[in-house]
C-alpha positions as a Markdown table, in Angstrom:
| # | Residue | x | y | z |
|---|---|---|---|---|
| 1 | Met | 127.7 | 50.8 | 247.7 |
| 2 | Lys | 127.0 | 47.2 | 248.4 |
| 3 | Lys | 125.4 | 48.5 | 251.8 |
| 4 | Leu | 123.3 | 50.7 | 249.6 |
| 5 | Leu | 122.4 | 47.8 | 247.8 |
| 6 | Val | 121.3 | 45.8 | 250.7 |
| 7 | Ile | 118.8 | 48.3 | 251.9 |
| 8 | Phe | 117.4 | 48.3 | 248.5 |
| 9 | Leu | 116.8 | 45.1 | 248.5 |
| 10 | Ala | 115.4 | 45.1 | 251.8 |
| 11 | Gly | 113.5 | 48.2 | 250.9 |
| 12 | Leu | 111.8 | 46.1 | 248.1 |
| 13 | Leu | 111.2 | 43.1 | 250.1 |
| 14 | Val | 109.3 | 45.0 | 252.7 |
| 15 | Tyr | 107.4 | 46.6 | 249.7 |
| 16 | Ser | 106.5 | 43.3 | 248.2 |
| 17 | Cys | 104.8 | 41.9 | 251.4 |
| 18 | Ala | 101.2 | 40.6 | 251.4 |
| 19 | Lys | 98.9 | 39.3 | 254.1 |
| 20 | Val | 97.1 | 35.7 | 254.1 |
| 21 | Pro | 93.6 | 36.4 | 255.0 |
| 22 | Ile | 92.2 | 35.0 | 258.5 |
| 23 | Thr | 95.9 | 33.8 | 259.5 |
| 24 | Gly | 97.4 | 37.1 | 258.9 |
| 25 | Arg | 100.5 | 35.7 | 258.2 |
| 26 | Arg | 102.8 | 37.9 | 256.5 |
| 27 | Gln | 104.2 | 36.6 | 253.1 |
| 28 | Leu | 106.6 | 38.0 | 250.1 |
| 29 | Ala | 104.6 | 38.8 | 247.3 |
| 30 | Ala | 107.3 | 40.0 | 244.4 |
| 31 | Val | 105.4 | 38.1 | 241.6 |
| 32 | Ser | 102.0 | 39.8 | 240.7 |
| 33 | His | 99.3 | 38.0 | 239.6 |
| 34 | Glu | 99.2 | 39.7 | 236.3 |
| 35 | Glu | 102.6 | 38.0 | 235.8 |
| 36 | Ile | 102.2 | 34.3 | 237.0 |
| 37 | Met | 98.4 | 33.9 | 235.3 |
| 38 | Pro | 99.8 | 33.5 | 231.9 |
| 39 | Leu | 102.1 | 30.9 | 233.2 |
| 40 | Val | 99.1 | 28.9 | 235.1 |
| 41 | Asn | 96.9 | 29.1 | 232.1 |
| 42 | Glu | 99.3 | 27.8 | 229.8 |
| 43 | Gln | 100.3 | 24.9 | 232.1 |
| 44 | Tyr | 96.7 | 24.2 | 233.2 |
| 45 | Asp | 95.6 | 24.2 | 229.4 |
| 46 | Gln | 98.6 | 21.8 | 228.8 |
| 47 | Val | 97.3 | 19.5 | 231.7 |
| 48 | Lys | 93.6 | 19.2 | 230.2 |
| 49 | Lys | 95.1 | 18.6 | 227.0 |
| 50 | Glu | 97.6 | 15.8 | 228.0 |
| 51 | Ser | 95.1 | 14.2 | 230.1 |
| 52 | Lys | 91.5 | 12.2 | 230.4 |
| 53 | Leu | 88.8 | 14.9 | 231.7 |
| 54 | Leu | 86.0 | 13.3 | 233.5 |
| 55 | Thr | 84.3 | 16.6 | 234.4 |
| 56 | Asn | 81.2 | 16.0 | 232.9 |
| 57 | Thr | 80.3 | 12.6 | 234.4 |
| 58 | Lys | 78.3 | 12.5 | 237.5 |
| 59 | Asp | 81.7 | 12.3 | 239.9 |
| 60 | Gly | 83.0 | 15.5 | 237.7 |
| 61 | Gln | 80.1 | 17.4 | 238.1 |
| 62 | Leu | 79.9 | 16.6 | 241.7 |
| 63 | Ile | 83.6 | 18.0 | 242.1 |
| 64 | Val | 82.4 | 21.4 | 239.8 |
| 65 | Lys | 79.2 | 21.6 | 242.3 |
| 66 | Val | 81.4 | 21.6 | 245.6 |
| 67 | Gly | 84.0 | 23.5 | 244.2 |
| 68 | Asn | 81.6 | 26.3 | 243.3 |
| 69 | Arg | 79.9 | 26.1 | 246.6 |
| 70 | Val | 83.0 | 26.5 | 248.5 |
| 71 | Ala | 84.4 | 29.1 | 246.0 |
| 72 | Asn | 81.2 | 31.3 | 246.2 |
| 73 | Ala | 81.0 | 31.4 | 250.0 |
| 74 | Val | 84.9 | 32.2 | 250.5 |
| 75 | Glu | 84.4 | 34.8 | 248.2 |
| 76 | Thr | 81.3 | 36.6 | 249.7 |
| 77 | Phe | 83.3 | 36.1 | 253.2 |
| 78 | Leu | 86.3 | 37.8 | 251.4 |
| 79 | Ile | 84.2 | 40.7 | 249.9 |
| 80 | Gln | 83.1 | 41.5 | 253.4 |
| 81 | Glu | 86.4 | 41.5 | 255.0 |
| 82 | Gly | 87.6 | 44.1 | 252.5 |
| 83 | Tyr | 89.6 | 41.6 | 250.0 |
| 84 | Gln | 87.6 | 42.8 | 246.8 |
| 85 | Asp | 91.2 | 42.8 | 244.8 |
| 86 | Leu | 91.8 | 39.1 | 245.9 |
| 87 | Val | 88.8 | 38.0 | 244.7 |
| 88 | Asp | 88.9 | 39.9 | 241.3 |
| 89 | Asp | 92.2 | 37.5 | 240.9 |
| 90 | Phe | 90.1 | 34.3 | 241.1 |
| 91 | Glu | 89.2 | 32.5 | 237.7 |
| 92 | Trp | 87.6 | 29.4 | 239.2 |
| 93 | Glu | 87.8 | 25.8 | 237.0 |
| 94 | Phe | 87.3 | 22.6 | 238.5 |
| 95 | Asn | 88.0 | 19.5 | 236.3 |
| 96 | Leu | 88.1 | 15.8 | 237.3 |
| 97 | Ile | 91.2 | 13.9 | 235.6 |
| 98 | Glu | 91.4 | 9.9 | 235.4 |
| 99 | Ser | 94.5 | 9.2 | 237.2 |
| 100 | Asp | 95.4 | 6.6 | 239.8 |
| 101 | Gln | 97.1 | 9.2 | 241.7 |
| 102 | Val | 95.9 | 10.1 | 245.1 |
| 103 | Asn | 96.0 | 13.4 | 244.5 |
| 104 | Ala | 94.2 | 16.8 | 243.9 |
| 105 | Trp | 96.1 | 20.3 | 243.6 |
| 106 | Cys | 95.1 | 24.2 | 242.9 |
| 107 | Met | 97.2 | 26.4 | 240.9 |
| 108 | Pro | 97.0 | 30.4 | 241.1 |
| 109 | Gly | 93.5 | 31.9 | 240.2 |
| 110 | Gly | 91.7 | 28.9 | 241.2 |
| 111 | Lys | 92.3 | 26.2 | 238.9 |
| 112 | Val | 91.7 | 23.2 | 240.2 |
| 113 | Ala | 92.3 | 19.7 | 239.5 |
| 114 | Tyr | 90.9 | 16.1 | 241.1 |
| 115 | Tyr | 92.6 | 12.6 | 240.3 |
| 116 | Thr | 90.0 | 9.8 | 240.4 |
| 117 | Gly | 92.3 | 8.2 | 242.3 |
| 118 | Ile | 91.6 | 10.4 | 245.5 |
| 119 | Leu | 87.6 | 9.6 | 245.4 |
| 120 | Pro | 87.7 | 6.3 | 247.1 |
| 121 | Ile | 89.0 | 8.1 | 249.9 |
| 122 | Thr | 87.0 | 11.5 | 249.8 |
| 123 | Gln | 83.8 | 8.4 | 249.3 |
| 124 | Asp | 81.2 | 11.2 | 249.2 |
| 125 | Glu | 80.1 | 15.0 | 248.9 |
| 126 | Leu | 81.3 | 15.8 | 252.5 |
| 127 | Gly | 84.8 | 14.4 | 251.9 |
| 128 | Ile | 85.3 | 15.9 | 248.7 |
| 129 | Ala | 84.4 | 19.4 | 250.5 |
| 130 | Val | 87.3 | 18.5 | 252.8 |
| 131 | Val | 89.9 | 18.2 | 249.7 |
| 132 | Met | 88.1 | 21.1 | 248.1 |
| 133 | Gly | 88.5 | 23.5 | 251.1 |
| 134 | His | 92.1 | 22.7 | 251.3 |
| 135 | Glu | 93.0 | 23.3 | 247.6 |
| 136 | Val | 90.8 | 26.7 | 247.5 |
| 137 | Ala | 92.9 | 27.8 | 250.4 |
| 138 | His | 96.1 | 27.1 | 248.6 |
| 139 | Ala | 94.7 | 30.1 | 246.0 |
| 140 | Val | 93.4 | 32.2 | 248.5 |
| 141 | Ala | 96.7 | 32.4 | 250.7 |
| 142 | Ser | 98.7 | 32.5 | 247.3 |
| 143 | His | 100.8 | 29.9 | 248.2 |
| 144 | Ala | 102.6 | 29.4 | 244.8 |
| 145 | Arg | 103.1 | 32.9 | 244.4 |
| 146 | Glu | 104.7 | 33.2 | 247.5 |
| 147 | Arg | 107.1 | 30.2 | 246.7 |
| 148 | Met | 108.2 | 31.6 | 243.3 |
| 149 | Ser | 108.7 | 34.9 | 245.2 |
| 150 | Asn | 110.8 | 33.7 | 247.8 |
| 151 | Ala | 112.9 | 31.0 | 245.2 |
| 152 | Met | 113.3 | 34.0 | 242.6 |
| 153 | Val | 115.6 | 36.0 | 246.0 |
| 154 | Ala | 117.2 | 32.8 | 246.9 |
| 155 | Asn | 118.4 | 32.0 | 243.5 |
| 156 | Leu | 118.7 | 35.2 | 241.6 |
| 157 | Gly | 119.0 | 37.6 | 244.6 |
| 158 | Leu | 115.8 | 39.3 | 242.6 |
| 159 | Ser | 112.6 | 40.5 | 243.9 |
| 160 | Val | 111.6 | 41.7 | 240.4 |
| 161 | Phe | 109.8 | 39.2 | 238.2 |
| 162 | Ser | 110.9 | 40.9 | 234.6 |
| 163 | Ala | 114.1 | 41.3 | 235.7 |
| 164 | Ala | 114.6 | 37.6 | 237.0 |
| 165 | Met | 113.0 | 36.3 | 233.6 |
| 166 | Gly | 115.4 | 38.6 | 231.7 |
| 167 | Gln | 118.3 | 37.1 | 233.9 |
| 168 | Asn | 117.5 | 33.4 | 233.5 |
| 169 | Pro | 114.1 | 32.5 | 231.8 |
| 170 | Thr | 115.1 | 28.6 | 232.2 |
| 171 | Leu | 115.5 | 28.6 | 235.7 |
| 172 | Met | 112.3 | 30.7 | 236.4 |
| 173 | Gln | 110.3 | 28.5 | 234.3 |
| 174 | Gln | 111.8 | 25.7 | 236.9 |
| 175 | Ile | 110.9 | 27.7 | 239.8 |
| 176 | Phe | 107.3 | 28.2 | 238.5 |
| 177 | Leu | 106.8 | 24.8 | 238.0 |
| 178 | Gln | 108.1 | 23.9 | 241.6 |
| 179 | Ser | 106.0 | 26.7 | 242.8 |
| 180 | Val | 102.8 | 25.1 | 241.6 |
| 181 | Gly | 103.7 | 21.6 | 242.5 |
| 182 | Ile | 104.9 | 19.9 | 239.4 |
| 183 | Gly | 108.8 | 19.0 | 239.0 |
| 184 | Ser | 111.2 | 18.2 | 242.1 |
| 185 | Gln | 110.4 | 20.3 | 245.2 |
| 186 | Leu | 112.7 | 19.2 | 247.5 |
| 187 | Gly | 114.2 | 23.0 | 247.6 |
| 188 | Met | 110.8 | 24.0 | 249.0 |
| 189 | Leu | 109.9 | 21.5 | 251.6 |
| 190 | Lys | 110.0 | 23.9 | 254.2 |
| 191 | Phe | 107.7 | 26.2 | 252.2 |
| 192 | Ser | 105.6 | 23.4 | 251.2 |
| 193 | Arg | 105.1 | 22.0 | 254.9 |
| 194 | Lys | 104.3 | 25.2 | 256.2 |
| 195 | His | 101.7 | 25.9 | 253.5 |
| 196 | Glu | 100.0 | 22.8 | 253.8 |
| 197 | Leu | 99.3 | 23.1 | 257.5 |
| 198 | Glu | 98.0 | 26.7 | 256.7 |
| 199 | Ala | 95.9 | 25.5 | 253.7 |
| 200 | Asp | 94.4 | 22.8 | 256.3 |
| 201 | Glu | 93.7 | 25.5 | 258.9 |
| 202 | Leu | 92.0 | 27.7 | 256.4 |
| 203 | Gly | 90.2 | 24.8 | 254.3 |
| 204 | Leu | 88.8 | 23.7 | 257.6 |
| 205 | Ile | 87.2 | 27.0 | 257.8 |
| 206 | Phe | 86.0 | 27.4 | 254.2 |
| 207 | Met | 84.4 | 23.9 | 254.1 |
| 208 | Ala | 82.6 | 25.3 | 257.6 |
| 209 | Met | 81.4 | 28.8 | 255.5 |
| 210 | Ala | 80.1 | 26.5 | 252.7 |
| 211 | Gly | 77.8 | 24.4 | 255.1 |
| 212 | Tyr | 79.8 | 21.4 | 255.3 |
| 213 | Asp | 80.5 | 20.1 | 258.7 |
| 214 | Pro | 84.3 | 20.5 | 259.3 |
| 215 | Arg | 84.4 | 17.5 | 261.5 |
| 216 | Glu | 84.8 | 15.4 | 258.7 |
| 217 | Ala | 88.3 | 16.8 | 257.9 |
| 218 | Pro | 90.2 | 14.5 | 260.9 |
| 219 | Val | 87.9 | 11.5 | 259.4 |
| 220 | Phe | 89.0 | 12.3 | 256.0 |
| 221 | Trp | 92.7 | 12.2 | 257.3 |
| 222 | Glu | 92.1 | 9.2 | 259.3 |
| 223 | Arg | 91.0 | 7.5 | 256.2 |
| 224 | Met | 93.9 | 8.8 | 253.8 |
| 225 | Ala | 96.5 | 7.6 | 256.6 |
| 226 | Ala | 95.0 | 4.2 | 256.6 |
| 227 | Ala | 95.1 | 4.1 | 252.6 |
| 228 | Gly | 98.6 | 5.5 | 252.7 |
| 229 | Gly | 100.7 | 2.4 | 253.9 |
| 230 | Glu | 104.4 | 3.3 | 254.7 |
| 231 | Ala | 104.4 | 7.0 | 254.2 |
| 232 | Pro | 107.9 | 8.5 | 253.8 |
| 233 | Pro | 109.4 | 10.5 | 256.7 |
| 234 | Glu | 107.9 | 14.2 | 256.9 |
| 235 | Phe | 111.5 | 15.5 | 256.6 |
| 236 | Leu | 111.5 | 14.0 | 253.1 |
| 237 | Ser | 107.7 | 15.1 | 252.1 |
| 238 | Thr | 106.1 | 18.1 | 251.2 |
| 239 | His | 102.9 | 17.2 | 253.2 |
| 240 | Pro | 103.0 | 17.0 | 257.0 |
| 241 | Gly | 102.0 | 13.6 | 258.2 |
| 242 | Pro | 98.6 | 12.6 | 258.9 |
| 243 | Asp | 99.0 | 12.2 | 262.6 |
| 244 | Arg | 100.5 | 16.1 | 262.7 |
| 245 | Arg | 97.5 | 17.1 | 260.5 |
| 246 | Ile | 94.9 | 15.5 | 262.5 |
| 247 | Glu | 96.0 | 16.9 | 265.6 |
| 248 | Arg | 96.3 | 20.7 | 264.1 |
| 249 | Leu | 92.7 | 20.1 | 262.6 |
| 250 | Asn | 91.0 | 19.2 | 265.9 |
| 251 | Ala | 93.0 | 22.3 | 267.7 |
| 252 | Asn | 91.4 | 24.7 | 265.1 |
| 253 | Met | 88.1 | 22.9 | 265.2 |
| 254 | Pro | 86.1 | 25.4 | 267.6 |
| 255 | Lys | 87.1 | 28.5 | 265.2 |
| 256 | Ala | 85.7 | 26.6 | 262.4 |
| 257 | Leu | 82.5 | 25.2 | 263.9 |
| 258 | Glu | 81.9 | 29.0 | 264.4 |
| 259 | Tyr | 81.8 | 29.5 | 260.8 |
| 260 | Tyr | 79.5 | 26.5 | 260.4 |
| 261 | Lys | 77.1 | 27.3 | 263.1 |
| 262 | Lys | 76.5 | 30.5 | 261.4 |
């Protein structure tokens, strides 16, 4: 009986696999877009209510402009490549939030937030495009959904969202918050670092698709490294070290420049 259960679960996992556009990496997708979006919308609305939004300011409108430009270019590419279903899942929204945090993030479906603390490092529209490409990449690659799917299986041994919610809704809420980047993520460091590097690779291409010079990306990360001071060791961080990121960005630059020159 136990052997049959293992075979059954393995079959579910295979059935629940998806593929990341461009990189072709296989990922677990036990959570559907329809299942996760009510949680996403609730959390994103809560963040907006509890924050000071500066989206209608000059800087905020520049965030919206760059976001729409990158998102439109990426959607056009995805449709051409046969990813219409993925494009249908996007509900893009871009907001600038007043905060000293040097950060930006993206929830599933394309719910993006920039903090004013990162603007001195982005400096201009091109710098914003570096970060925007990266955040849009998280949505396109469904990284939050993948983290949630893996956490469901690891913590509950379940690969069906409704069953997991029924068994332990409190744990599932915690898993969701961690998956979208809110709350403690120490249990997801491996996935987070992998996803950050993949988002760097895709983001480089996405900004190029939108007509932004991808050669700005390593320059941006040099500024980020200079502003970061004593950063924590990589194995204790959800983000790869700047040196590693710059090295990988330069390695992927020829591919990105092909899209830019088109």
